[in-house]
C-alpha positions as CSV (number, residue, x, y, z in Angstrom):
1,X,-43.2,39.7,39.2
2,X,-42.6,42.3,42.2
3,X,-43.2,44.7,39.8
4,X,-46.8,43.4,38.6
5,X,-47.6,42.9,42.5
6,X,-46.7,46.9,43.5
7,X,-48.8,47.7,40.7
8,X,-51.8,46.0,41.8
9,X,-51.5,47.0,45.6
10,X,-51.1,50.9,43.9
11,X,-53.8,50.3,42.2
12,X,-55.8,48.3,44.6
13,X,-55.7,50.9,47.7
14,X,-57.3,53.5,48.2
15,X,-56.7,56.9,46.8
16,X,-54.7,55.5,43.8
17,X,-53.3,57.4,40.7
18,X,-55.9,58.0,38.5
19,X,-55.2,55.8,35.5
20,X,-58.2,57.3,32.9
21,X,-57.2,58.1,29.3
22,X,-59.0,61.0,29.2
23,X,-56.3,63.6,30.5
24,X,-59.7,66.6,30.6
25,X,-62.1,64.4,33.5
26,X,-61.1,65.3,36.9
27,X,-60.2,62.9,39.4
28,X,-63.5,60.8,40.3
29,X,-61.3,60.4,44.4
30,X,-60.7,64.7,43.7
31,X,-63.7,65.8,46.2
32,X,-62.6,62.9,49.0
33,X,-60.2,64.5,51.5
34,X,-58.3,61.9,53.2
35,X,-55.0,62.1,52.1
36,X,-53.4,58.4,50.4
37,X,-51.8,56.5,53.3
38,X,-48.5,57.1,53.5
39,X,-46.3,53.8,53.3
40,X,-46.4,51.6,55.5
41,X,-43.6,51.6,57.7
42,X,-45.0,49.2,60.8
43,X,-46.0,45.7,61.2
44,X,-49.7,46.2,60.9
45,X,-49.9,48.4,58.1
46,X,-47.8,45.7,56.2
47,X,-50.1,43.6,57.7
48,X,-53.3,45.0,55.8
49,X,-51.7,44.3,52.3
50,X,-50.0,41.1,52.3
51,X,-54.2,39.5,51.9
52,X,-54.8,42.3,48.9
53,X,-51.6,40.2,47.7
54,X,-51.8,37.5,48.4
55,X,-55.8,37.7,46.1
56,X,-53.5,39.7,43.3
57,X,-51.2,36.4,43.2
58,X,-53.9,33.9,42.8
59,X,-55.9,35.8,40.2
60,X,-52.6,36.1,38.1
61,X,-51.8,32.7,38.4
62,X,-55.4,31.7,37.8
63,X,-54.7,33.8,33.9
64,X,-51.4,32.5,33.3
65,X,-53.5,29.1,33.5
66,X,-56.1,29.9,31.5
67,X,-53.9,31.2,29.3
68,X,-51.4,28.2,29.0
69,X,-55.0,26.1,28.7
70,X,-56.2,28.3,25.5
71,X,-52.7,28.5,23.7
72,X,-52.6,24.3,23.9
73,X,-55.9,23.7,23.1
74,X,-55.2,26.4,19.5
75,X,-52.5,24.3,19.3
76,X,-53.9,20.8,19.4
77,X,-56.8,22.5,16.6
78,X,-54.5,23.6,14.5
79,X,-52.3,20.9,14.1
80,X,-55.7,18.6,13.4
81,X,-57.0,21.0,11.0
82,X,-53.7,21.0,9.2
83,X,-53.7,17.6,9.3
84,X,-57.5,17.1,8.0
85,X,-56.3,19.4,5.3
86,X,-53.0,17.6,3.7
87,X,-55.3,14.6,4.4
88,X,-57.7,15.4,1.9
89,X,-55.8,17.3,-0.8
90,X,-53.6,14.4,-0.8
91,X,-56.5,11.6,-1.3
92,X,-58.5,14.0,-3.6
93,X,-59.4,12.0,-7.2
94,X,-56.9,13.0,-9.8
95,X,-54.3,13.4,-6.8
96,X,-54.3,10.0,-4.8
97,X,-51.6,7.8,-6.5
98,X,-49.4,10.1,-8.6
99,X,-46.4,11.1,-7.0
100,X,-46.3,13.7,-9.4
101,X,-49.4,15.6,-8.6
102,X,-49.0,14.8,-5.2
103,X,-45.5,16.4,-5.1
104,X,-47.1,19.4,-6.5
105,X,-50.7,19.3,-4.8
106,X,-47.7,19.3,-1.8
107,X,-45.7,22.3,-2.4
108,X,-49.0,24.4,-3.4
109,X,-50.3,23.4,-0.1
110,X,-47.2,24.2,2.3
111,X,-46.8,27.2,0.1
112,X,-50.3,28.4,0.6
113,X,-51.6,27.8,4.0
114,X,-54.7,29.9,3.4
115,X,-55.4,28.1,0.4
116,X,-58.9,25.5,0.5
117,X,-57.9,22.1,0.3
118,X,-60.5,22.2,-2.8
119,X,-58.7,25.3,-4.3
120,X,-55.3,23.3,-4.3
121,X,-57.5,20.0,-5.7
122,X,-58.6,21.9,-8.5
123,X,-55.4,23.6,-9.3
124,X,-52.9,20.6,-9.4
125,X,-55.7,18.8,-11.6
126,X,-56.2,20.8,-14.1
127,X,-52.3,22.3,-14.5
128,X,-50.0,19.3,-13.2
129,X,-50.8,16.4,-16.2
130,X,-50.8,13.4,-14.5
131,X,-48.0,10.4,-14.4
132,X,-47.1,8.9,-18.0
133,X,-48.8,5.0,-18.0
134,X,-46.2,4.3,-21.3
135,X,-43.3,4.7,-18.4
136,X,-41.6,1.7,-18.0
137,X,-41.8,0.3,-14.5
138,X,-38.4,1.0,-12.7
139,X,-38.7,-2.8,-10.9
140,X,-39.5,-4.4,-14.1
141,X,-36.4,-3.1,-15.5
142,X,-34.2,-4.3,-12.7
143,X,-35.9,-7.6,-12.3
144,X,-34.8,-8.2,-16.3
145,X,-31.8,-7.0,-15.7
146,X,-31.1,-9.2,-12.9
147,X,-32.4,-12.1,-14.8
148,X,-30.0,-11.5,-18.0
149,X,-26.9,-11.5,-15.5
150,X,-28.0,-14.0,-13.3
151,X,-25.7,-17.0,-15.0
152,X,-22.5,-14.6,-15.0
153,X,-22.4,-14.6,-11.1
154,X,-23.7,-18.7,-10.8
155,X,-20.7,-21.0,-9.7
156,X,-19.3,-23.2,-12.1
157,X,-21.3,-26.2,-12.6
158,X,-17.8,-28.5,-11.5
159,X,-19.1,-31.1,-9.7
160,X,-17.9,-31.7,-5.6
161,X,-15.0,-34.2,-7.1
162,X,-13.8,-32.2,-9.5
163,X,-13.6,-29.8,-7.3
164,X,-12.1,-31.5,-4.4
165,X,-9.2,-32.7,-7.0
166,X,-8.3,-28.9,-7.8
167,X,-7.9,-28.3,-4.4
168,X,-5.2,-31.0,-3.0
169,X,-1.9,-30.5,-2.1
170,X,-0.5,-32.3,-5.4
171,X,-2.6,-31.1,-7.9
172,X,-0.8,-27.6,-6.3
173,X,3.0,-28.8,-6.2
174,X,2.3,-30.3,-9.7
175,X,0.8,-26.1,-10.8
176,X,4.4,-25.2,-9.4
177,X,6.7,-27.2,-10.8
178,X,5.3,-26.8,-14.3
179,X,5.5,-22.8,-14.0
180,X,9.0,-23.3,-12.2
181,X,10.3,-25.8,-15.6
182,X,8.5,-22.6,-17.9
183,X,10.7,-20.3,-16.9
C-alpha cells in the first residue's frame, strides 16, 4: 500500500518524471527552470504532503469500493442468467418430465455454457430418444412383489389362547422331558 501511495505522491508533485509512452517528445516541464523539490526533511515539508496523501487514499478506497460493488452486481446477474437458462432448458416441451432427455440436456448445458437454451433444447429433442412408455412402472412392480410376499411375513393364525398354552411352564418342562427320554 505504501508503494502505491508513494507512486501517487511522486506523480502529483511538481517536476515529476515524464510518464508518457512516447520517448521522442521532450518533457513538458523541461522549459521550467525550477528544480524539483528535495525530499521533505522538515516538519513543514511533511505537512504539505499530508493533504495530497489523504486525498489519494480516499480516491483509492472509493475505487476499491466501486470495483467490489461492480463485482458483486456482475456475479448476481450472471447467477440469475445461468439459473434462467437451465430453467428454460429443463422446462422445455419434449424435455420436461423425461428423465433421459433431462439428463442429456443438463450434461450438454453444463458442458457448453455458451450454447443458447433453444439450441440445447433443439439438439436434445432431435438426438435423444424419449424414455420408453412400455417400460414397467417400478413402483407398481415393487408393490406387486411386496403383496405376494406378505403372507410369508404374516404372523401365524394361532389364537391368543393357543399362544398362551404354548408358552406355559408346564409345556416347556414337558418338552424337555420328552427330549431327555428320547436321548
